[in-house]
All heavy atoms as TSV, in Angstrom:
chain	resi	resn	atom	element	x	y	z
A	1	MET	N	N	26.427	62.219	84.452
A	1	MET	CA	C	26.350	63.623	84.156
A	1	MET	C	C	27.323	63.979	83.055
A	1	MET	O	O	28.480	63.570	83.094
A	1	MET	CB	C	26.635	64.395	85.449
A	1	MET	CG	C	26.490	65.903	85.242
A	1	MET	SD	S	26.615	66.666	86.883
A	1	MET	CE	C	27.642	68.044	86.419
A	2	GLU	N	N	26.859	64.693	82.059
A	2	GLU	CA	C	27.677	65.076	80.933
A	2	GLU	C	C	28.577	66.273	81.309
A	2	GLU	O	O	28.121	67.213	81.941
A	2	GLU	CB	C	26.809	65.475	79.783
A	2	GLU	CG	C	27.563	65.889	78.551
A	2	GLU	CD	C	26.655	66.301	77.391
A	2	GLU	OE1	O	25.462	65.977	77.464
A	2	GLU	OE2	O	27.162	66.968	76.523
A	3	ILE	N	N	29.856	66.177	80.938
A	3	ILE	CA	C	30.788	67.311	81.156
A	3	ILE	C	C	30.615	68.241	80.035
A	3	ILE	O	O	30.757	67.886	78.829
A	3	ILE	CB	C	32.258	66.800	81.270
A	3	ILE	CG1	C	32.391	65.896	82.489
A	3	ILE	CG2	C	33.195	67.962	81.336
A	3	ILE	CD1	C	33.749	65.220	82.608
A	4	ARG	N	N	30.360	69.542	80.340
A	4	ARG	CA	C	30.235	70.524	79.320
A	4	ARG	C	C	31.562	71.225	79.156
A	4	ARG	O	O	32.215	71.657	80.152
A	4	ARG	CB	C	29.135	71.549	79.789
A	4	ARG	CG	C	27.761	70.924	79.816
A	4	ARG	CD	C	26.764	71.865	80.433
A	4	ARG	NE	N	27.040	71.923	81.877
A	4	ARG	CZ	C	26.426	72.760	82.679
A	4	ARG	NH1	N	25.543	73.582	82.240
A	4	ARG	NH2	N	26.703	72.742	83.975
A	5	ARG	N	N	31.992	71.362	77.904
A	5	ARG	CA	C	33.283	71.979	77.578
A	5	ARG	C	C	33.083	73.209	76.781
A	5	ARG	O	O	32.179	73.279	75.951
A	5	ARG	CB	C	34.174	71.033	76.784
A	5	ARG	CG	C	34.602	69.790	77.539
A	5	ARG	CD	C	35.481	68.861	76.650
A	5	ARG	NE	N	36.067	67.845	77.435
A	5	ARG	CZ	C	37.282	67.951	78.029
A	5	ARG	NH1	N	37.942	69.031	77.908
A	5	ARG	NH2	N	37.757	66.949	78.716
A	6	VAL	N	N	33.900	74.236	77.055
A	6	VAL	CA	C	33.888	75.509	76.296
A	6	VAL	C	C	35.290	75.852	75.861
A	6	VAL	O	O	36.287	75.373	76.400
A	6	VAL	CB	C	33.234	76.622	77.135
A	6	VAL	CG1	C	31.784	76.356	77.437
A	6	VAL	CG2	C	34.034	76.862	78.415
A	7	ARG	N	N	35.392	76.713	74.846
A	7	ARG	CA	C	36.678	77.130	74.250
A	7	ARG	C	C	36.632	78.665	74.221
A	7	ARG	O	O	35.641	79.263	73.853
A	7	ARG	CB	C	36.807	76.567	72.867
A	7	ARG	CG	C	38.061	76.979	72.149
A	7	ARG	CD	C	38.156	76.436	70.714
A	7	ARG	NE	N	37.915	74.984	70.688
A	7	ARG	CZ	C	36.830	74.396	70.116
A	7	ARG	NH1	N	35.922	75.118	69.565
A	7	ARG	NH2	N	36.729	73.089	70.120
A	8	CYS	N	N	37.778	79.273	74.494
A	8	CYS	CA	C	37.938	80.726	74.409
A	8	CYS	C	C	37.952	81.174	72.965
A	8	CYS	O	O	38.662	80.602	72.156
A	8	CYS	CB	C	39.228	81.208	75.014
A	8	CYS	SG	S	39.267	81.105	76.827
A	9	CYS	N	N	37.113	82.113	72.592
A	9	CYS	CA	C	37.045	82.686	71.225
A	9	CYS	C	C	38.102	83.809	71.084
A	9	CYS	O	O	38.421	84.223	69.983
A	9	CYS	CB	C	35.705	83.284	70.919
A	9	CYS	SG	S	34.392	82.106	71.023
A	10	GLU	N	N	38.601	84.334	72.212
A	10	GLU	CA	C	39.575	85.426	72.233
A	10	GLU	C	C	40.308	85.304	73.541
A	10	GLU	O	O	39.856	84.541	74.461
A	10	GLU	CB	C	38.867	86.756	72.150
A	10	GLU	CG	C	37.811	86.974	73.229
A	10	GLU	CD	C	36.995	88.270	73.068
A	10	GLU	OE1	O	36.487	88.474	72.019
A	10	GLU	OE2	O	36.920	88.977	74.065
A	11	ASP	N	N	41.438	85.989	73.705
A	11	ASP	CA	C	42.165	85.998	74.947
A	11	ASP	C	C	41.271	86.683	76.027
A	11	ASP	O	O	40.674	87.720	75.803
A	11	ASP	CB	C	43.449	86.830	74.857
A	11	ASP	CG	C	44.519	86.091	74.080
A	11	ASP	OD1	O	44.347	84.911	73.748
A	11	ASP	OD2	O	45.533	86.753	73.661
A	12	ILE	N	N	41.142	86.019	77.168
A	12	ILE	CA	C	40.444	86.537	78.316
A	12	ILE	C	C	41.486	86.963	79.324
A	12	ILE	O	O	42.279	86.149	79.748
A	12	ILE	CB	C	39.461	85.554	78.951
A	12	ILE	CG1	C	38.504	84.943	77.897
A	12	ILE	CG2	C	38.727	86.173	80.148
A	12	ILE	CD1	C	37.533	85.950	77.310
A	13	VAL	N	N	41.514	88.251	79.714
A	13	VAL	CA	C	42.552	88.749	80.589
A	13	VAL	C	C	41.963	89.236	81.914
A	13	VAL	O	O	41.026	90.054	81.938
A	13	VAL	CB	C	43.321	89.924	79.965
A	13	VAL	CG1	C	44.445	90.422	80.877
A	13	VAL	CG2	C	43.880	89.477	78.625
A	14	PHE	N	N	42.423	88.679	83.033
A	14	PHE	CA	C	42.030	89.084	84.379
A	14	PHE	C	C	43.023	90.138	84.781
A	14	PHE	O	O	44.070	89.847	85.413
A	14	PHE	CB	C	42.045	87.935	85.349
A	14	PHE	CG	C	41.002	86.898	85.040
A	14	PHE	CD1	C	41.334	85.822	84.218
A	14	PHE	CD2	C	39.745	86.992	85.575
A	14	PHE	CE1	C	40.394	84.834	83.972
A	14	PHE	CE2	C	38.786	86.002	85.314
A	14	PHE	CZ	C	39.098	84.921	84.521
A	15	GLU	N	N	42.732	91.418	84.516
A	15	GLU	CA	C	43.711	92.499	84.777
A	15	GLU	C	C	43.826	92.838	86.238
A	15	GLU	O	O	44.791	93.458	86.669
A	15	GLU	CB	C	43.350	93.737	83.952
A	15	GLU	CG	C	43.500	93.468	82.457
A	15	GLU	CD	C	43.037	94.639	81.613
A	15	GLU	OE1	O	42.464	95.616	82.173
A	15	GLU	OE2	O	43.312	94.623	80.426
A	16	GLN	N	N	42.826	92.458	87.055
A	16	GLN	CA	C	42.898	92.801	88.472
A	16	GLN	C	C	43.933	91.928	89.207
A	16	GLN	O	O	44.267	92.220	90.330
A	16	GLN	CB	C	41.499	92.692	89.133
A	16	GLN	CG	C	40.985	91.328	89.284
A	16	GLN	CD	C	40.212	90.789	88.044
A	16	GLN	OE1	O	40.352	91.319	86.961
A	16	GLN	NE2	N	39.438	89.740	88.245
A	17	GLU	N	N	44.368	90.875	88.590
A	17	GLU	CA	C	45.399	90.024	89.185
A	17	GLU	C	C	46.771	90.592	88.895
A	17	GLU	O	O	46.971	91.286	87.892
A	17	GLU	CB	C	45.309	88.573	88.633
A	17	GLU	CG	C	44.024	87.901	88.919
A	17	GLU	CD	C	43.733	87.715	90.388
A	17	GLU	OE1	O	44.679	87.402	91.122
A	17	GLU	OE2	O	42.568	87.879	90.813
A	18	ASN	N	N	47.747	90.288	89.754
A	18	ASN	CA	C	49.108	90.814	89.544
A	18	ASN	C	C	50.059	89.647	89.661
A	18	ASN	O	O	50.282	89.189	90.772
A	18	ASN	CB	C	49.428	91.909	90.560
A	18	ASN	CG	C	50.750	92.554	90.206
A	18	ASN	OD1	O	51.279	92.428	89.155
A	18	ASN	ND2	N	51.226	93.340	91.139
A	19	PRO	N	N	50.646	89.160	88.629
A	19	PRO	CA	C	50.532	89.591	87.235
A	19	PRO	C	C	49.184	89.119	86.660
A	19	PRO	O	O	48.560	88.213	87.211
A	19	PRO	CB	C	51.666	88.884	86.501
A	19	PRO	CG	C	51.918	87.657	87.301
A	19	PRO	CD	C	51.601	88.030	88.734
A	20	PRO	N	N	48.743	89.798	85.607
A	20	PRO	CA	C	47.422	89.406	85.004
A	20	PRO	C	C	47.383	87.970	84.563
A	20	PRO	O	O	48.410	87.428	84.070
A	20	PRO	CB	C	47.351	90.358	83.748
A	20	PRO	CG	C	48.239	91.470	84.034
A	20	PRO	CD	C	49.326	90.905	84.876
A	21	VAL	N	N	46.241	87.341	84.752
A	21	VAL	CA	C	46.037	85.956	84.323
A	21	VAL	C	C	45.372	86.014	82.957
A	21	VAL	O	O	44.462	86.770	82.743
A	21	VAL	CB	C	45.129	85.215	85.321
A	21	VAL	CG1	C	44.745	83.810	84.788
A	21	VAL	CG2	C	45.777	85.125	86.680
A	22	VAL	N	N	45.885	85.194	82.025
A	22	VAL	CA	C	45.341	85.185	80.669
A	22	VAL	C	C	44.840	83.774	80.353
A	22	VAL	O	O	45.564	82.795	80.539
A	22	VAL	CB	C	46.395	85.613	79.641
A	22	VAL	CG1	C	45.847	85.493	78.181
A	22	VAL	CG2	C	46.919	87.004	79.928
A	23	LEU	N	N	43.566	83.690	79.889
A	23	LEU	CA	C	43.053	82.478	79.327
A	23	LEU	C	C	43.164	82.659	77.799
A	23	LEU	O	O	42.470	83.418	77.185
A	23	LEU	CB	C	41.569	82.260	79.690
A	23	LEU	CG	C	41.230	82.282	81.217
A	23	LEU	CD1	C	39.746	82.034	81.431
A	23	LEU	CD2	C	42.081	81.364	81.982
A	24	PRO	N	N	44.115	81.925	77.185
A	24	PRO	CA	C	44.435	82.184	75.799
A	24	PRO	C	C	43.354	81.737	74.814
A	24	PRO	O	O	42.634	80.715	75.108
A	24	PRO	CB	C	45.737	81.382	75.534
A	24	PRO	CG	C	45.954	80.559	76.754
A	24	PRO	CD	C	45.037	80.958	77.804
A	25	LYS	N	N	43.230	82.405	73.732
A	25	LYS	CA	C	42.309	82.070	72.669
A	25	LYS	C	C	42.539	80.585	72.267
A	25	LYS	O	O	43.689	80.185	72.119
A	25	LYS	CB	C	42.494	82.958	71.445
A	25	LYS	CG	C	41.612	82.639	70.304
A	25	LYS	CD	C	41.809	83.590	69.140
A	25	LYS	CE	C	40.915	83.262	68.003
A	25	LYS	NZ	N	41.081	84.225	66.905
A	26	GLY	N	N	41.464	79.825	72.135
A	26	GLY	CA	C	41.576	78.419	71.742
A	26	GLY	C	C	41.712	77.417	72.893
A	26	GLY	O	O	41.558	76.235	72.708
A	27	SER	N	N	41.958	77.940	74.113
A	27	SER	CA	C	42.082	77.048	75.253
A	27	SER	C	C	40.704	76.525	75.673
A	27	SER	O	O	39.680	77.193	75.482
A	27	SER	CB	C	42.779	77.697	76.435
A	27	SER	OG	O	42.093	78.886	76.812
A	28	GLU	N	N	40.661	75.286	76.171
A	28	GLU	CA	C	39.404	74.651	76.518
A	28	GLU	C	C	39.309	74.457	78.030
A	28	GLU	O	O	40.298	74.201	78.714
A	28	GLU	CB	C	39.261	73.287	75.816
A	28	GLU	CG	C	39.041	73.476	74.353
A	28	GLU	CD	C	38.705	72.158	73.620
A	28	GLU	OE1	O	38.398	71.150	74.337
A	28	GLU	OE2	O	38.721	72.133	72.385
A	29	TYR	N	N	38.064	74.585	78.490
A	29	TYR	CA	C	37.769	74.458	79.934
A	29	TYR	C	C	36.480	73.654	80.098
A	29	TYR	O	O	35.657	73.574	79.198
A	29	TYR	CB	C	37.577	75.864	80.590
A	29	TYR	CG	C	38.808	76.655	80.403
A	29	TYR	CD1	C	38.973	77.482	79.307
A	29	TYR	CD2	C	39.851	76.616	81.311
A	29	TYR	CE1	C	40.139	78.216	79.080
A	29	TYR	CE2	C	41.038	77.328	81.128
A	29	TYR	CZ	C	41.149	78.141	79.994
A	29	TYR	OH	O	42.296	78.879	79.801
A	30	MET	N	N	36.266	73.079	81.264
A	30	MET	CA	C	35.076	72.406	81.614
A	30	MET	C	C	34.242	73.296	82.517
A	30	MET	O	O	34.805	74.053	83.272
A	30	MET	CB	C	35.353	71.064	82.297
A	30	MET	CG	C	35.790	70.024	81.278
A	30	MET	SD	S	37.342	69.129	81.530
A	30	MET	CE	C	38.438	70.105	82.436
A	31	VAL	N	N	32.916	73.251	82.362
A	31	VAL	CA	C	32.053	74.033	83.195
A	31	VAL	C	C	31.740	73.267	84.485
A	31	VAL	O	O	31.272	72.179	84.437
A	31	VAL	CB	C	30.733	74.351	82.491
A	31	VAL	CG1	C	29.729	75.066	83.371
A	31	VAL	CG2	C	30.949	75.136	81.182
A	32	GLU	N	N	32.084	73.862	85.606
A	32	GLU	CA	C	31.812	73.243	86.930
A	32	GLU	C	C	30.432	73.576	87.395
A	32	GLU	O	O	29.675	72.677	87.754
A	32	GLU	CB	C	32.825	73.779	87.951
A	32	GLU	CG	C	32.664	73.102	89.324
A	32	GLU	CD	C	33.725	73.535	90.279
A	32	GLU	OE1	O	34.865	73.888	89.879
A	32	GLU	OE2	O	33.455	73.483	91.509
A	33	VAL	N	N	30.046	74.857	87.343
A	33	VAL	CA	C	28.748	75.249	87.838
A	33	VAL	C	C	28.367	76.612	87.242
A	33	VAL	O	O	29.242	77.416	86.967
A	33	VAL	CB	C	28.688	75.315	89.392
A	33	VAL	CG1	C	29.571	76.372	89.956
A	33	VAL	CG2	C	27.291	75.434	89.877
A	34	VAL	N	N	27.078	76.825	87.038
A	34	VAL	CA	C	26.573	78.092	86.560
A	34	VAL	C	C	25.796	78.739	87.752
A	34	VAL	O	O	24.919	78.142	88.313
A	34	VAL	CB	C	25.595	77.940	85.382
A	34	VAL	CG1	C	25.018	79.246	84.921
A	34	VAL	CG2	C	26.349	77.221	84.227
A	35	LEU	N	N	26.238	79.974	88.096
A	35	LEU	CA	C	25.648	80.708	89.215
A	35	LEU	C	C	25.024	82.014	88.708
A	35	LEU	O	O	25.312	82.395	87.559
A	35	LEU	CB	C	26.732	81.024	90.243
A	35	LEU	CG	C	27.524	79.851	90.776
A	35	LEU	CD1	C	28.752	80.335	91.572
A	35	LEU	CD2	C	26.643	78.998	91.663
A	36	GLU	N	N	24.301	82.685	89.533
A	36	GLU	CA	C	23.733	84.013	89.184
A	36	GLU	C	C	24.899	85.000	88.872
A	36	GLU	O	O	24.758	85.818	87.970
A	36	GLU	CB	C	22.980	84.582	90.356
A	36	GLU	CG	C	21.496	84.464	90.206
A	36	GLU	CD	C	20.758	85.148	91.284
A	36	GLU	OE1	O	20.951	86.339	91.553
A	36	GLU	OE2	O	19.964	84.425	91.919
A	37	GLN	N	N	26.006	84.915	89.635
A	37	GLN	CA	C	27.123	85.855	89.505
A	37	GLN	C	C	28.031	85.487	88.333
A	37	GLN	O	O	28.839	86.337	87.938
A	37	GLN	CB	C	27.981	85.918	90.782
A	37	GLN	CG	C	27.161	86.116	92.011
A	37	GLN	CD	C	26.711	84.819	92.676
A	37	GLN	OE1	O	26.362	83.849	92.018
A	37	GLN	NE2	N	26.643	84.809	93.972
A	38	GLY	N	N	28.014	84.290	87.840
A	38	GLY	CA	C	28.895	83.891	86.747
A	38	GLY	C	C	29.030	82.391	86.638
A	38	GLY	O	O	28.268	81.630	87.247
A	39	ILE	N	N	30.028	81.996	85.882
A	39	ILE	CA	C	30.257	80.582	85.580
A	39	ILE	C	C	31.632	80.170	86.086
A	39	ILE	O	O	32.621	80.918	85.858
A	39	ILE	CB	C	30.138	80.331	84.074
A	39	ILE	CG1	C	28.701	80.669	83.664
A	39	ILE	CG2	C	30.523	78.911	83.723
A	39	ILE	CD1	C	28.431	80.629	82.205
A	40	ILE	N	N	31.702	79.070	86.781
A	40	ILE	CA	C	32.988	78.595	87.242
A	40	ILE	C	C	33.480	77.538	86.270
A	40	ILE	O	O	32.802	76.551	85.978
A	40	ILE	CB	C	32.936	78.023	88.655
A	40	ILE	CG1	C	32.479	79.109	89.653
A	40	ILE	CG2	C	34.259	77.415	89.066
A	40	ILE	CD1	C	32.277	78.668	91.055
A	41	LEU	N	N	34.660	77.787	85.729
A	41	LEU	CA	C	35.330	76.897	84.794
A	41	LEU	C	C	36.531	76.223	85.489
A	41	LEU	O	O	37.058	76.808	86.421
A	41	LEU	CB	C	35.851	77.647	83.567
A	41	LEU	CG	C	34.823	78.514	82.804
A	41	LEU	CD1	C	35.516	79.284	81.724
A	41	LEU	CD2	C	33.729	77.633	82.238
A	42	TYR	N	N	36.895	75.054	84.976
A	42	TYR	CA	C	38.075	74.405	85.534
A	42	TYR	C	C	38.846	73.706	84.439
A	42	TYR	O	O	38.310	73.466	83.348
A	42	TYR	CB	C	37.727	73.418	86.683
A	42	TYR	CG	C	36.949	72.215	86.290
A	42	TYR	CD1	C	37.569	71.020	86.024
A	42	TYR	CD2	C	35.560	72.289	86.102
A	42	TYR	CE1	C	36.839	69.891	85.688
A	42	TYR	CE2	C	34.825	71.141	85.758
A	42	TYR	CZ	C	35.457	69.953	85.518
A	42	TYR	OH	O	34.773	68.892	85.154
A	43	THR	N	N	40.124	73.435	84.699
A	43	THR	CA	C	40.970	72.759	83.757
A	43	THR	C	C	41.241	71.329	84.153
A	43	THR	O	O	40.890	70.916	85.306
A	43	THR	CB	C	42.368	73.488	83.658
A	43	THR	OG1	O	43.028	73.290	84.940
A	43	THR	CG2	C	42.233	74.976	83.325
A	44	GLU	N	N	41.863	70.562	83.265
A	44	GLU	CA	C	42.245	69.174	83.577
A	44	GLU	C	C	43.172	69.116	84.821
A	44	GLU	O	O	43.163	68.112	85.500
A	44	GLU	CB	C	42.947	68.574	82.391
A	44	GLU	CG	C	42.138	68.573	81.127
A	44	GLU	CD	C	41.325	67.323	80.923
A	44	GLU	OE1	O	41.676	66.303	81.533
A	44	GLU	OE2	O	40.379	67.379	80.106
A	45	THR	N	N	43.956	70.147	85.049
A	45	THR	CA	C	44.901	70.170	86.196
A	45	THR	C	C	44.270	70.738	87.457
A	45	THR	O	O	44.961	70.828	88.464
A	45	THR	CB	C	46.144	70.987	85.811
A	45	THR	OG1	O	45.783	72.317	85.543
A	45	THR	CG2	C	46.861	70.406	84.633
A	46	GLY	N	N	42.996	71.126	87.448
A	46	GLY	CA	C	42.311	71.551	88.630
A	46	GLY	C	C	42.268	73.038	88.850
A	46	GLY	O	O	41.716	73.488	89.845
A	47	GLU	N	N	42.845	73.870	87.955
A	47	GLU	CA	C	42.740	75.292	88.102
A	47	GLU	C	C	41.283	75.685	87.900
A	47	GLU	O	O	40.556	75.117	87.064
A	47	GLU	CB	C	43.576	76.025	87.049
A	47	GLU	CG	C	45.061	75.983	87.276
A	47	GLU	CD	C	45.778	76.774	86.215
A	47	GLU	OE1	O	45.919	76.268	85.114
A	47	GLU	OE2	O	46.168	77.919	86.550
A	48	ARG	N	N	40.795	76.697	88.681
A	48	ARG	CA	C	39.443	77.119	88.556
A	48	ARG	C	C	39.414	78.665	88.295
A	48	ARG	O	O	40.207	79.384	88.842
A	48	ARG	CB	C	38.700	76.827	89.889
A	48	ARG	CG	C	38.651	75.344	90.142
A	48	ARG	CD	C	38.095	75.027	91.474
A	48	ARG	NE	N	36.679	75.294	91.546
A	48	ARG	CZ	C	36.091	75.764	92.625
A	48	ARG	NH1	N	36.783	76.100	93.717
A	48	ARG	NH2	N	34.794	75.981	92.624
A	49	PHE	N	N	38.418	79.088	87.526
A	49	PHE	CA	C	38.235	80.487	87.207
A	49	PHE	C	C	36.728	80.800	87.203
A	49	PHE	O	O	35.935	80.046	86.785
A	49	PHE	CB	C	38.728	80.780	85.780
A	49	PHE	CG	C	40.131	80.351	85.506
A	49	PHE	CD1	C	40.419	79.137	84.930
A	49	PHE	CD2	C	41.185	81.162	85.879
A	49	PHE	CE1	C	41.695	78.716	84.730
A	49	PHE	CE2	C	42.507	80.749	85.652
A	49	PHE	CZ	C	42.762	79.538	85.059
A	50	MET	N	N	36.429	81.996	87.767
A	50	MET	CA	C	35.025	82.434	87.721
A	50	MET	C	C	34.923	83.530	86.685
A	50	MET	O	O	35.695	84.522	86.729
A	50	MET	CB	C	34.541	82.931	89.067
A	50	MET	CG	C	33.079	83.342	89.058
A	50	MET	SD	S	32.433	83.544	90.680
A	50	MET	CE	C	30.745	83.841	90.299
A	51	ILE	N	N	34.007	83.355	85.773
A	51	ILE	CA	C	33.807	84.310	84.636
A	51	ILE	C	C	32.447	84.931	84.778
A	51	ILE	O	O	31.456	84.169	84.921
A	51	ILE	CB	C	33.909	83.598	83.297
A	51	ILE	CG1	C	35.199	82.772	83.163
A	51	ILE	CG2	C	33.722	84.528	82.120
A	51	ILE	CD1	C	36.477	83.574	83.074
A	52	ASP	N	N	32.310	86.276	84.712
A	52	ASP	CA	C	30.975	86.856	84.738
A	52	ASP	C	C	30.197	86.489	83.479
A	52	ASP	O	O	30.819	86.145	82.416
A	52	ASP	CB	C	31.052	88.361	84.938
A	52	ASP	CG	C	31.738	89.068	83.765
A	52	ASP	OD1	O	30.997	89.355	82.787
A	52	ASP	OD2	O	32.944	89.357	83.871
A	53	LEU	N	N	28.920	86.560	83.537
A	53	LEU	CA	C	28.076	86.090	82.413
A	53	LEU	C	C	28.298	86.863	81.127
A	53	LEU	O	O	28.367	86.250	80.032
A	53	LEU	CB	C	26.609	86.120	82.811
A	53	LEU	CG	C	26.186	85.201	83.946
A	53	LEU	CD1	C	24.753	85.414	84.328
A	53	LEU	CD2	C	26.474	83.764	83.607
A	54	ALA	N	N	28.483	88.190	81.175
A	54	ALA	CA	C	28.734	88.963	79.973
A	54	ALA	C	C	30.008	88.602	79.285
A	54	ALA	O	O	30.055	88.403	78.073
A	54	ALA	CB	C	28.721	90.471	80.308
A	55	THR	N	N	31.098	88.398	80.064
A	55	THR	CA	C	32.348	87.925	79.515
A	55	THR	C	C	32.263	86.595	78.908
A	55	THR	O	O	32.751	86.291	77.845
A	55	THR	CB	C	33.464	88.002	80.607
A	55	THR	OG1	O	33.571	89.337	81.090
A	55	THR	CG2	C	34.798	87.539	80.017
A	56	PHE	N	N	31.563	85.657	79.641
A	56	PHE	CA	C	31.384	84.330	79.155
A	56	PHE	C	C	30.656	84.287	77.800
A	56	PHE	O	O	31.131	83.654	76.876
A	56	PHE	CB	C	30.636	83.491	80.189
A	56	PHE	CG	C	30.505	82.033	79.753
A	56	PHE	CD1	C	31.540	81.152	79.914
A	56	PHE	CD2	C	29.337	81.578	79.209
A	56	PHE	CE1	C	31.429	79.845	79.527
A	56	PHE	CE2	C	29.218	80.287	78.788
A	56	PHE	CZ	C	30.271	79.420	78.941
A	57	GLU	N	N	29.539	84.985	77.705
A	57	GLU	CA	C	28.825	84.995	76.463
A	57	GLU	C	C	29.576	85.581	75.299
A	57	GLU	O	O	29.429	85.121	74.181
A	57	GLU	CB	C	27.500	85.777	76.676
A	57	GLU	CG	C	26.499	85.046	77.533
A	57	GLU	CD	C	25.221	85.786	77.764
A	57	GLU	OE1	O	25.028	86.874	77.194
A	57	GLU	OE2	O	24.348	85.256	78.546
A	58	ALA	N	N	30.364	86.594	75.580
A	58	ALA	CA	C	31.151	87.248	74.507
A	58	ALA	C	C	32.432	86.493	74.159
A	58	ALA	O	O	32.901	86.618	73.025
A	58	ALA	CB	C	31.461	88.697	74.933
A	59	GLY	N	N	33.008	85.750	75.098
A	59	GLY	CA	C	34.347	85.221	74.889
A	59	GLY	C	C	34.496	83.718	74.753
A	59	GLY	O	O	35.599	83.232	74.620
A	60	PHE	N	N	33.370	82.964	74.854
A	60	PHE	CA	C	33.492	81.547	74.814
A	60	PHE	C	C	32.471	80.932	73.858
A	60	PHE	O	O	31.420	81.515	73.546
A	60	PHE	CB	C	33.199	80.925	76.237
A	60	PHE	CG	C	34.318	81.168	77.194
A	60	PHE	CD1	C	34.364	82.356	77.934
A	60	PHE	CD2	C	35.356	80.280	77.368
A	60	PHE	CE1	C	35.365	82.607	78.806
A	60	PHE	CE2	C	36.378	80.521	78.261
A	60	PHE	CZ	C	36.368	81.698	78.992
A	61	GLU	N	N	32.822	79.722	73.350
A	61	GLU	CA	C	31.905	78.976	72.488
A	61	GLU	C	C	31.947	77.514	72.950
A	61	GLU	O	O	32.857	77.109	73.676
A	61	GLU	CB	C	32.334	79.068	71.051
A	61	GLU	CG	C	33.709	78.454	70.761
A	61	GLU	CD	C	34.189	78.671	69.355
A	61	GLU	OE1	O	33.545	79.339	68.567
A	61	GLU	OE2	O	35.268	78.090	69.017
A	62	ALA	N	N	30.952	76.762	72.579
A	62	ALA	CA	C	30.915	75.343	72.942
A	62	ALA	C	C	32.060	74.593	72.293
A	62	ALA	O	O	32.384	74.874	71.149
A	62	ALA	CB	C	29.603	74.702	72.545
A	63	ALA	N	N	32.648	73.674	72.979
A	63	ALA	CA	C	33.735	72.847	72.413
A	63	ALA	C	C	33.240	71.392	72.378
A	63	ALA	O	O	32.391	70.992	73.102
A	63	ALA	CB	C	34.979	72.898	73.322
A	64	GLN	N	N	33.784	70.625	71.421
A	64	GLN	CA	C	33.360	69.248	71.270
A	64	GLN	C	C	34.409	68.291	71.732
A	64	GLN	O	O	35.536	68.510	71.737
A	64	GLN	CB	C	32.985	68.937	69.860
A	64	GLN	CG	C	31.844	69.796	69.412
A	64	GLN	CD	C	31.475	69.533	67.961
A	64	GLN	OE1	O	31.988	68.652	67.319
A	64	GLN	NE2	N	30.569	70.296	67.444
């Protein structure tokens, strides 16, 4: 199975968290799963984030 990688095109800020979590522009993530509610991304260190589809489409691009 091929690992799909994406890169942030802009800072993504989870403001509902305290303190806010920021996925910095240029950072890369792997796609774990695509769901109706959004996309789950993960890092090399095992951190996981769920991104809604609108935010994902506007804020990420394919990475190589």
